[in-house]
ZAMARGU-4260 file (C-alpha; in steps of 0.2 Angstrom, whole numbers, plus 5000, padded with zeros to 4 digits):
<rodrens>
0) 5406/4892/4994 | 5419/4905/5000 | 5410/4907/5017 | 5409/4888/5020 | 5428/4886/5016
5) 5432/4900/5028 | 5423/4892/5042 | 5430/4874/5038 | 5448/4880/5040 | 5446/4886/5058
10) 5451/4876/5072 | 5438/4870/5084 | 5443/4880/5100 | 5450/4895/5091 | 5442/4912/5094
15) 5438/4922/5079 | 5441/4941/5077 | 5432/4954/5087 | 5414/4957/5084 | 5411/4967/5068
20) 5426/4961/5059 | 5425/4961/5041 | 5427/4944/5032 | 5431/4948/5014 | 5427/4930/5008
25) 5410/4929/5016 | 5405/4947/5010 | 5411/4943/4993 | 5402/4928/4991 | 5386/4933/5000
30) 5376/4936/4985 | 5380/4919/4976 | 5378/4907/4991 | 5367/4893/4988 | 5352/4885/4998
35) 5365/4873/5005 | 5375/4888/5012 | 5359/4895/5021 | 5358/4879/5031 | 5373/4885/5040
40) 5372/4904/5039 | 5354/4906/5044 | 5355/4898/5061 | 5350/4911/5075 | 5365/4918/5083
45) 5364/4915/5102 | 5346/4917/5101 | 5347/4935/5097 | 5342/4936/5079 | 5329/4948/5074
50) 5318/4935/5066 | 5316/4921/5079 | 5298/4916/5074 | 5293/4899/5068 | 5292/4895/5050
55) 5302/4899/5035 | 5298/4918/5036 | 5313/4921/5048 | 5325/4912/5036 | 5320/4923/5022
60) 5322/4939/5031 | 5339/4933/5037 | 5345/4930/5019 | 5340/4947/5014 | 5347/4957/5029
65) 5364/4949/5034 | 5372/4966/5037 | 5358/4971/5048 | 5360/4955/5059 | 5379/4960/5062
70) 5374/4978/5068 | 5359/4972/5078 | 5369/4959/5088 | 5384/4970/5091 | 5396/4956/5088
75) 5404/4948/5073 | 5397/4934/5063 | 5412/4923/5066 | 5411/4925/5086 | 5393/4920/5086
80) 5397/4905/5075 | 5411/4899/5087 | 5400/4902/5102 | 5387/4892/5094 | 5398/4877/5091
85) 5406/4877/5108 | 5389/4878/5117 | 5382/4864/5107 | 5396/4852/5103 | 5384/4837/5103
90) 5371/4844/5091 | 5368/4833/5077 | 5362/4837/5060 | 5345/4832/5065 | 5345/4845/5079
95) 5352/4859/5067 | 5337/4855/5055 | 5325/4857/5069 | 5333/4874/5073 | 5331/4878/5055
100) 5313/4874/5055 | 5310/4888/5067 | 5312/4879/5084 | 5314/4893/5097 | 5331/4893/5107
105) 5332/4903/5123 | 5349/4909/5128 | 5356/4905/5145 | 5359/4918/5159 | 5378/4918/5156
110) 5375/4922/5138 | 5363/4936/5142 | 5376/4944/5154 | 5389/4943/5140 | 5378/4951/5127
115) 5372/4965/5139 | 5359/4975/5129 | 5351/4961/5120 | 5337/4961/5131 | 5332/4978/5125
120) 5331/4971/5107 | 5319/4957/5113 | 5308/4970/5122 | 5308/4981/5106 | 5302/4966/5096
125) 5288/4963/5108 | 5282/4981/5106 | 5282/4979/5087 | 5272/4963/5088 | 5260/4972/5100
130) 5258/4987/5088 | 5256/4975/5073 | 5242/4966/5083 | 5234/4982/5086 | 5235/4987/5068
135) 5228/4971/5062 | 5214/4972/5075 | 5210/4990/5068 | 5210/4983/5050 | 5198/4969/5055
140) 5187/4981/5063 | 5186/4992/5048 | 5181/4977/5038 | 5169/4969/5050 | 5159/4984/5055
145) 5153/4988/5037 | 5150/4970/5034 | 5139/4968/5049 | 5129/4984/5045 | 5126/4977/5027
150) 5120/4960/5034 | 5108/4969/5046 | 5101/4979/5031 | 5099/4964/5020 | 5090/4955/5035
155) 5079/4971/5037 | 5074/4971/5018 | 5072/4952/5017 | 5061/4949/5032 | 5053/4965/5039
160) 5047/4973/5023 | 5039/4958/5016 | 5030/4955/5032 | 5023/4972/5031 | 5017/4969/5014
165) 5011/4951/5019 | 4999/4959/5031 | 4988/4963/5016 | 4984/4945/5013 | 4976/4944/5030
170) 4965/4959/5029 | 4947/4955/5029 | 4935/4961/5015 | 4930/4979/5018 | 4915/4990/5013
175) 4911/5008/5015 | 4896/5020/5012 | 4900/5035/5001 | 4884/5045/5000 | 4868/5043/4992
180) 4864/5030/4978 | 4856/5042/4966 | 4846/5028/4957 | 4853/5013/4948 | 4863/5024/4935
185) 4881/5017/4935 | 4893/5029/4943 | 4910/5034/4936 | 4922/5021/4942 | 4941/5018/4939
190) 4955/5008/4947 | 4973/5015/4949 | 4986/5014/4962 | 4988/5032/4968 | 4996/5029/4985
195) 5010/5018/4979 | 5006/5003/4990 | 5005/4991/4975 | 4986/4989/4977 | 4974/4997/4965
200) 4964/5011/4973 | 4945/5015/4970 | 4941/5031/4961 | 4922/5035/4962 | 4910/5048/4958
205) 4898/5052/4973 | 4882/5062/4974 | 4876/5068/4991 | 4860/5078/4997 | 4861/5093/5007
210) 4849/5105/5016 | 4860/5120/5010 | 4849/5128/4996 | 4862/5142/4993 | 4874/5130/4984
215) 4876/5131/4966 | 4870/5113/4964 | 4854/5116/4974 | 4852/5103/4987 | 4865/5091/4979
220) 4884/5090/4981 | 4894/5081/4968 | 4912/5075/4971 | 4925/5063/4966 | 4932/5052/4980
225) 4947/5040/4981 | 4946/5025/4993 | 4962/5014/4998 | 4961/4998/4989 | 4969/4989/5004
230) 4957/4996/5018 | 4944/5006/5010 | 4950/5022/5019 | 4946/5039/5011 | 4962/5046/5003
235) 4955/5062/4996 | 4939/5070/4990 | 4937/5083/4977 | 4920/5093/4976 | 4914/5097/4958
240) 4901/5109/4952 | 4893/5095/4941 | 4892/5076/4941 | 4907/5067/4936 | 4903/5055/4921
245) 4920/5047/4918 | 4936/5045/4928 | 4952/5039/4919 | 4969/5037/4926 | 4986/5034/4918
250) 4990/5049/4908 | 5009/5051/4907 | 5016/5069/4909 | 5035/5069/4906 | 5037/5085/4915
255) 5028/5078/4931 | 5031/5059/4935 | 5015/5057/4945 | 4999/5048/4943 | 4987/5059/4933
260) 4968/5056/4932 | 4955/5064/4922 | 4938/5069/4929 | 4926/5072/4915 | 4909/5080/4917
265) 4896/5086/4905 | 4905/5102/4902 | 4923/5101/4909 | 4938/5090/4908 | 4950/5091/4923
270) 4967/5083/4925 | 4972/5081/4944 | 4986/5074/4953 | 4980/5056/4958 | 4989/5056/4974
275) 4983/5073/4981 | 4968/5078/4970 | 4977/5095/4966 | 4972/5103/4949 | 4984/5101/4935
280) 4974/5108/4920 | 4956/5110/4915 | 4947/5112/4898 | 4929/5118/4896 | 4918/5111/4882
285) 4900/5109/4879 | 4889/5093/4879 | 4903/5080/4882 | 4896/5063/4878 | 4911/5051/4879
290) 4927/5046/4888 | 4944/5053/4883 | 4953/5043/4869 | 4972/5042/4871 | 4980/5047/4855
295) 4999/5047/4850 | 5008/5063/4852 | 5002/5075/4839 | 5012/5090/4843 | 5030/5083/4847
300) 5030/5087/4865 | 5032/5069/4870 | 5015/5069/4879 | 5000/5059/4872 | 4985/5069/4867
305) 4967/5066/4869 | 4951/5065/4859 | 4933/5069/4866 | 4916/5067/4857 | 4902/5080/4860
310) 4884/5077/4855 | 4872/5092/4858 | 4855/5088/4865 | 4847/5096/4849 | 4846/5081/4837
315) 4848/5093/4822 | 4866/5096/4826 | 4880/5085/4822 | 4892/5074/4832 | 4909/5083/4835
320) 4926/5077/4839 | 4938/5088/4848 | 4957/5086/4850 | 4965/5091/4867 | 4983/5093/4872
325) 4987/5080/4885 | 5001/5092/4892 | 4991/5108/4894 | 4972/5104/4891 | 4972/5117/4877
330) 4960/5113/4862 | 4970/5109/4846 | 4962/5118/4833 | 4943/5118/4830 | 4930/5104/4833
335) 4926/5093/4818 | 4908/5090/4815 | 4900/5075/4806 | 4883/5074/4799 | 4877/5056/4804
340) 4860/5051/4798 | 4859/5036/4810 | 4851/5036/4827 | 4854/5026/4843 | 4867/5026/4856
345) 4884/5033/4854 | 4897/5021/4848 | 4915/5024/4852 | 4925/5034/4848 | 4939/5021/4848
350) 4957/5022/4841 | 4961/5008/4829 | 4978/5005/4821 | 4978/4995/4805 | 4991/4982/4800
355) 5000/4995/4789 | 5002/5006/4805 | 4989/5019/4800 | 4978/5026/4815 | 4959/5028/4812
360) 4945/5034/4824 | 4930/5023/4824 | 4913/5031/4830 | 4895/5032/4826 | 4877/5033/4831
365) 4868/5016/4829 | 4881/5012/4815 | 4900/5013/4814 | 4911/5024/4803 | 4929/5028/4803
370) 4940/5042/4798 | 4959/5043/4798 | 4968/5052/4811 | 4978/5061/4798 | 4962/5068/4790
375) 4954/5073/4807 | 4970/5082/4812 | 4970/5091/4795 | 4952/5097/4797 | 4955/5103/4815
380) 4972/5112/4812 | 4973/5115/4793 | 4990/5106/4793 | 4997/5089/4794 | 5003/5081/4810
385) 5021/5083/4815 | 5025/5065/4817 | 5027/5056/4800 | 5019/5040/4807 | 5002/5050/4810
390) 5002/5055/4791 | 4999/5037/4785 | 4984/5030/4777 | 4979/5012/4774 | 4975/5009/4756
395) 4964/4994/4761 | 4953/5004/4773 | 4953/5019/4761 | 4946/5007/4748 | 4930/5005/4759
400) 4924/5022/4755 | 4908/5023/4745 | 4914/5038/4735 | 4930/5047/4734 | 4923/5063/4741
405) 4917/5054/4757 | 4926/5060/4772 | 4924/5044/4782 | 4923/5025/4779 | 4907/5014/4783
410) 4912/5000/4794 | 4894/4994/4798 | 4878/5000/4792 | 4862/4990/4793 | 4844/4989/4798
415) 4848/4984/4816 | 4856/4997/4827 | 4873/4994/4835 | 4873/4991/4853 | 4892/4988/4857
420) 4908/4990/4849 | 4923/4985/4859 | 4941/4978/4856 | 4943/4959/4857 | 4956/4960/4871
425) 4957/4952/4888 | 4952/4964/4902 | 4945/4977/4891 | 4928/4977/4899 | 4931/4977/4918
430) 4931/4996/4920 | 4950/4997/4916 | 4947/5010/4902 | 4961/5020/4908 | 4975/5030/4899
435) 4990/5019/4901 | 5000/5017/4885 | 5002/4999/4885 | 4984/4993/4886 | 4978/5006/4874
440) 4991/5001/4861 | 4986/4983/4863 | 4967/4987/4861 | 4970/4998/4846 | 4978/4983/4837
445) 4965/4970/4841 | 4950/4963/4832 | 4933/4971/4836 | 4918/4964/4844 | 4902/4970/4836
450) 4885/4968/4845 | 4869/4973/4835 | 4850/4970/4835 | 4851/4963/4853 | 4853/4946/4846
455) 4869/4946/4835 | 4887/4945/4839 | 4900/4947/4825 | 4919/4948/4826 | 4927/4960/4814
460) 4944/4955/4807 | 4958/4968/4811 | 4966/4967/4793 | 4950/4972/4783 | 4936/4975/4795
465) 4926/4960/4788 | 4915/4949/4798 | 4925/4933/4803 | 4909/4925/4810 | 4892/4929/4817
470) 4882/4921/4831 | 4863/4923/4831 | 4853/4921/4847 | 4835/4920/4851 | 4825/4937/4852
475) 4829/4944/4869 | 4825/4960/4879 | 4841/4965/4887 | 4859/4962/4882 | 4874/4965/4892
480) 4891/4969/4885 | 4901/4953/4880 | 4917/4949/4890 | 4932/4942/4882 | 4941/4928/4891
485) 4950/4911/4888 | 4938/4897/4890 | 4943/4882/4880 | 4962/4884/4881 | 4966/4886/4863
490) 4974/4903/4865 | 4960/4912/4856 | 4949/4924/4866 | 4931/4917/4868 | 4916/4928/4873
495) 4905/4927/4888 | 4889/4936/4888 | 4872/4937/4896 | 4854/4941/4890 | 4837/4941/4898
500) 4820/4937/4892 | 4803/4933/4901 | 4811/4933/4918 | 4825/4921/4914 | 4843/4926/4912
505) 4854/4915/4900 | 4873/4915/4901 | 4883/4908/4887 | 4901/4906/4881 | 4904/4906/4862
510) 4920/4900/4854 | 4931/4915/4848 | 4937/4904/4833 | 4920/4900/4824 | 4906/4907/4835
515) 4899/4890/4841 | 4892/4888/4859 | 4904/4881/4872 | 4894/4883/4888 | 4877/4889/4893
520) 4866/4890/4909 | 4850/4898/4914 | 4846/4907/4930 | 4831/4917/4938 | 4834/4935/4932
525) 4843/4945/4945 | 4836/4962/4938 | 4854/4969/4936 | 4862/4976/4921 | 4880/4972/4925
530) 4893/4965/4914 | 4904/4949/4918 | 4922/4950/4924 | 4935/4939/4916 | 4949/4935/4928
535) 4965/4927/4922 | 4971/4912/4932 | 4987/4902/4935 | 4980/4888/4923 | 4980/4899/4908
540) 4961/4900/4907 | 4950/4914/4913 | 4938/4913/4928 | 4921/4922/4924 | 4913/4931/4939
545) 4895/4936/4936 | 4879/4940/4946 | 4863/4930/4944 | 4849/4922/4955 | 4845/4904/4958
550) 4850/4892/4944 | 4836/4884/4935 | 4837/4866/4936 | 4819/4860/4934 | 4803/4865/4925
555) 4795/4871/4942 | 4809/4884/4944 | 4805/4891/4927 | 4786/4892/4932 | 4790/4901/4948
560) 4801/4914/4939 | 4788/4918/4925 | 4771/4916/4934 | 4765/4930/4946 | 4777/4944/4943
565) 4768/4955/4955 | 4771/4943/4969 | 4789/4941/4965 | 4791/4959/4964 | 4785/4961/4982
570) 4799/4950/4988 | 4817/4956/4989 | 4828/4948/4976 | 4842/4938/4982 | 4857/4940/4971
575) 4872/4928/4970 | 4889/4931/4964 | 4896/4916/4955 | 4913/4910/4949 | 4914/4899/4934
580) 4931/4890/4929 | 4932/4881/4913 | 4941/4866/4921 | 4924/4862/4930 | 4910/4868/4919
585) 4896/4859/4928 | 4900/4867/4944 | 4899/4885/4950 | 4907/4893/4965 | 4895/4904/4975
590) 4905/4918/4982 | 4892/4929/4990 | 4874/4933/4992 | 4865/4950/4994 | 4849/4960/4992
595) 4859/4975/4986 | 4858/4981/4968 | 4875/4981/4961 | 4877/4995/4948 | 4896/4994/4944
600) 4910/4981/4947 | 4928/4980/4943 | 4943/4968/4946 | 4959/4973/4955 | 4975/4962/4954
605) 4988/4960/4968 | 5004/4953/4960 | 5013/4950/4976 | 4999/4939/4984 | 4994/4932/4967
610) 4976/4936/4971 | 4962/4948/4965 | 4949/4958/4973 | 4931/4960/4966 | 4925/4978/4969
615) 4906/4982/4968 | 4897/4998/4969 | 4879/4995/4975 | 4863/5003/4980 | 4857/4998/4997
620) 4839/5002/5003 | 4838/5012/5019 | 4823/5011/5032 | 4811/5026/5031 | 4810/5039/5018
625) 4829/5042/5017 | 4837/5039/5000 | 4846/5023/4997 | 4865/5022/5002 | 4879/5019/4990
630) 4890/5005/4996 | 4908/5001/4990 | 4913/4983/4994 | 4929/4974/4991 | 4930/4955/4991
635) 4946/4945/4990 | 4943/4931/4978 | 4954/4917/4985 | 4947/4920/5003 | 4929/4920/4995
640) 4933/4904/4986 | 4939/4896/5002 | 4923/4900/5011 | 4911/4898/4996 | 4899/4885/4992
645) 4898/4874/4976 | 4883/4874/4965 | 4880/4859/4953 | 4871/4864/4937 | 4857/4853/4931
650) 4856/4842/4916 | 4846/4855/4906 | 4861/4866/4905 | 4873/4862/4890 | 4890/4862/4899
655) 4899/4851/4886 | 4903/4837/4899 | 4893/4826/4910 | 4907/4823/4923 | 4903/4828/4941
660) 4919/4831/4950 | 4920/4826/4969 | 4923/4838/4983 | 4941/4832/4986 | 4945/4836/4968
665) 4937/4853/4969 | 4945/4858/4985 | 4962/4853/4979 | 4960/4862/4963 | 4953/4879/4970
670) 4966/4879/4984 | 4980/4879/4971 | 4971/4892/4960 | 4980/4909/4959 | 4975/4925/4949
675) 4986/4936/4938 | 4986/4951/4927 | 4978/4948/4909
</rodrens>
């Protein structure tokens, strides 16, 4: 208010004091002036104020730096104010408001001459603005360059990499010859991703003939090979001095995070790097008869340990179980022998964990017995396991012992010999008997499927190993291992199995709840001993892939299959690969035909493409006297379904429904069908 009063007392044409004169009233009241005072005091002085930009920013700076304005202008505030009033006598309040709003006013030539050095001040302001613009441009560059680089990286990951993986969906089916067939004995087969391309690779035992009689194996060369699951390309080969009976992958070594596979022969167990085939450790045994069983950590080294069964050729000797360190391959104590009076094929060994969390080992010869892992370890090492969980026993299982002095529990003993004992778990019978911890844990806690007498199937309950139900079939000549899968959609695993008699192969599905038949069909016998594969689908049910010959739809086909076996034997047997989906039980999808003899098969899943590959190892005849060739072939199921043919089953097959779907309905269903892990 003091500043306004001082200006109001001055006469219109009177000059003020010289520039730079000190006004005590204005200076004293500068800190308390109101917004109304700023309307007068913050006008530009002759256009030479430091902040002459548009907007309210200049007004703010003028308020905070009034003394700076007096020095920069080189004149007094009073002189500037008088000059302003004289030059603009007709300016209205509206005009002054416009100037306050930031309107730029340019001084005349006369004014510039009077003020002299003011032009240098304007030039200096332009230089500051240029420097400010350059500084802002540099800041924007520092921000935009990393942003553009990040966007390019995102585009690279989002488009280029998926396109490279997407090329797998367009690859054709592949096949590769890998040595001699060596008869119809199934080779060692395993699936595992060893090259890190998210596709399971094929590990296979191979036998080749050579003319070099100086080799230790005579005229044979034994080896283990690895083929790329994506292209069939040979990844590595490892020569062995004896035939490889089993190949298992998935052993986890904490000290070396790499894929570890076991190559098991008759007298050696060798752990190798699955990526390169390089040896990690080996253990020498005699008369190995089983695969390795994955056990919990027995020594406290954070690495799972292994169990192997040995059975000498001399029947007077006993079956032995040997514990092996998974980290070093060293034998843990001595082998434990059992005097088993039964005869037949070796059953197990299997690891089973009861509901009380007690681990037991199931094994046998024609029958099934069990022993706690605690007792087995104590007999091998003469001390208890380190981990307290391995010291447990199940009181219910221990009560099954016939005598207190008996060392093992009798699970099944009867007049009919046991043919198969397997866990009731999806995917347990597709050559995925590997050593990964998750699948082994699930299988050790499941119910058990017991097949005995070539005609009976029973499911043993997990809690007490009692028979839940039993299915009796007609007398048969050859039985194949059942395959668990979801058929009727009730969430309980059902069983698909095949058996042959009198030149006819019968395929059946029985309910996992009560053992009642759900589906069956008859075919001409394909002369194969190959189990069915159950593939999990997007519908929640399983698709069953199996080999057979022509479906039997009339009495004349049965006569043709059973009469004249000598004539039929002279003709090559055409074998067909069928796919059965429970949604259409009256229709089979024919995926492939061949005259090769398939001896092993497995299913590989590809999560990114929601697809699966059916891999077969076959014996193919060669012209002349040369031995048959061993062929490995991979078929992508979705591509095979798109090119496949539908086969309608006859009325004589009990399919559970008489509905016959149309072609459009089938095409629509199978075009939207995807495959996934169990």
